[in-house]
C-alpha positions as CSV (number, residue, x, y, z in Angstrom):
1,M,-16.1,-94.3,145.0
2,N,-17.7,-94.7,148.4
3,A,-19.1,-97.9,149.9
4,K,-22.7,-97.2,149.0
5,E,-21.9,-96.2,145.4
6,Y,-19.8,-99.4,145.1
7,L,-22.6,-101.6,146.4
8,L,-25.3,-99.9,144.3
9,Q,-23.5,-100.9,141.1
10,A,-25.2,-104.3,141.1
11,R,-28.7,-102.7,141.4
12,Y,-28.1,-100.3,138.5
13,L,-26.7,-103.1,136.3
14,D,-29.7,-105.3,137.2
15,E,-32.1,-102.5,136.2
16,R,-30.2,-102.1,132.9
17,I,-30.6,-105.9,132.3
18,T,-34.3,-105.7,133.1
19,S,-34.7,-102.8,130.7
20,K,-32.8,-104.6,127.9
21,T,-34.9,-107.8,128.5
22,Q,-38.1,-105.7,128.1
23,Q,-36.8,-104.1,124.9
24,I,-35.9,-107.4,123.4
25,A,-39.3,-108.8,124.3
26,S,-41.0,-105.8,122.7
27,L,-38.9,-106.1,119.6
28,N,-39.6,-109.9,119.4
29,D,-43.4,-109.1,119.7
30,L,-43.1,-106.6,116.8
31,A,-41.1,-109.0,114.7
32,T,-43.6,-111.8,115.1
33,K,-46.5,-109.5,114.3
34,C,-45.0,-108.7,110.9
35,T,-46.5,-110.4,107.9
36,S,-45.2,-110.9,104.5
37,T,-47.1,-109.4,101.6
38,I,-47.2,-111.7,98.6
39,S,-47.4,-109.8,95.3
40,D,-46.7,-110.6,91.7
41,M,-45.2,-107.1,91.3
42,P,-41.5,-107.0,90.6
43,R,-39.2,-105.9,93.4
44,N,-36.8,-103.0,93.2
45,P,-33.4,-104.6,92.5
46,N,-31.6,-101.8,94.4
47,H,-33.5,-102.5,97.6
48,G,-31.2,-104.1,100.2
49,G,-32.1,-106.8,102.6
50,S,-35.5,-107.2,104.1
51,R,-36.7,-105.0,107.0
52,M,-37.5,-108.2,108.9
53,E,-33.9,-109.3,108.5
54,D,-32.7,-105.9,109.8
55,A,-35.0,-106.2,112.8
56,I,-33.7,-109.7,113.6
57,L,-30.1,-108.5,113.4
58,K,-30.8,-105.7,115.8
59,I,-32.5,-108.1,118.2
60,I,-29.5,-110.4,118.1
61,D,-27.2,-107.4,118.8
62,L,-29.3,-106.4,121.8
63,E,-29.2,-110.0,123.0
64,D,-25.4,-110.1,122.8
65,G,-25.2,-106.9,124.8
66,L,-27.6,-108.5,127.3
67,K,-25.5,-111.6,127.7
68,K,-22.4,-109.4,128.4
69,D,-24.3,-107.4,131.0
70,I,-25.5,-110.6,132.7
71,E,-21.9,-111.9,132.8
72,K,-20.8,-108.6,134.2
73,L,-23.5,-108.7,136.9
74,V,-22.6,-112.2,137.9
75,D,-18.9,-111.2,138.3
76,L,-19.9,-108.0,140.1
77,K,-22.2,-109.8,142.6
78,K,-19.4,-112.4,143.3
79,E,-17.0,-109.5,144.0
80,I,-19.6,-107.7,146.2
81,I,-20.3,-110.9,148.1
82,G,-16.6,-111.1,149.0
83,V,-16.5,-107.5,150.1
84,I,-19.7,-108.0,152.3
85,H,-18.3,-111.2,153.8
86,A,-15.2,-109.3,154.9
87,V,-17.4,-107.3,157.3
88,P,-17.0,-109.0,160.7
89,N,-20.5,-108.5,162.0
90,V,-22.9,-111.2,160.6
91,E,-26.0,-109.1,161.1
92,Y,-24.4,-106.3,159.0
93,Q,-23.6,-108.9,156.3
94,M,-27.3,-110.1,156.2
95,L,-28.5,-106.5,156.0
96,L,-26.0,-105.6,153.2
97,E,-26.8,-108.8,151.2
98,K,-30.6,-108.2,151.5
99,R,-30.3,-104.6,150.4
100,Y,-27.5,-104.7,147.8
101,L,-27.7,-108.2,146.3
102,C,-31.4,-109.1,146.7
103,F,-32.6,-105.5,146.3
104,I,-35.1,-105.8,149.2
105,T,-36.8,-102.7,150.6
106,W,-35.9,-101.2,153.9
107,E,-39.3,-102.1,155.3
108,Q,-39.0,-105.7,154.4
109,I,-35.5,-105.9,155.8
110,A,-36.8,-104.5,159.1
111,V,-39.5,-107.2,159.2
112,D,-37.1,-110.0,158.2
113,L,-34.5,-109.0,160.8
114,N,-37.2,-108.1,163.4
115,Y,-35.8,-104.6,164.0
116,S,-37.4,-101.1,163.8
117,M,-36.7,-99.0,160.7
118,Q,-34.6,-96.6,162.8
119,H,-32.4,-99.4,164.0
120,I,-32.1,-100.8,160.5
121,H,-30.8,-97.4,159.3
122,R,-28.4,-97.2,162.1
123,M,-27.1,-100.7,161.4
124,H,-26.8,-99.7,157.7
125,S,-24.7,-96.7,158.5
126,A,-22.4,-98.7,160.7
127,A,-22.2,-101.5,158.1
128,L,-21.2,-99.1,155.4
129,K,-18.3,-97.9,157.5
130,E,-17.0,-101.5,157.7
131,I,-16.9,-101.9,153.8
132,V,-13.6,-101.7,152.2
133,V,-14.1,-100.7,148.5
134,P,-11.7,-102.5,146.2
135,Q,-9.4,-100.4,144.0
136,M,-10.6,-100.2,140.5
137,D,-8.2,-100.8,137.6
138,E,-7.4,-97.6,135.7
139,S,-7.0,-99.4,132.4
């Protein structure tokens, strides 16, 4: 894995968390829109649990997955911060943090650091060369 792929892991995980959050919100909206039908007709005794119960259990499973992803993102960002802070040049550190931890656009980074886009891209290339990617466990 090269430096850029390593640093982009946080962005991809953040996007997955955002997607799961949207899915959970959508399912919660659907679940709260459901209404019970009250009837004096007898129910089928072979019919399992309610559909609402099934939906709620699925939402809970998604929320558990979301919590695990959030914990993983926090750990990954902590690790990436350590890797970025090992880069000796402070400007490179700022650029890498803005891009890979805050997910700021190149244009905004150029404005924030008061450099041209061309210079930002040169700095980025140089900064990536300074990154030492940690070895991943093969377990």
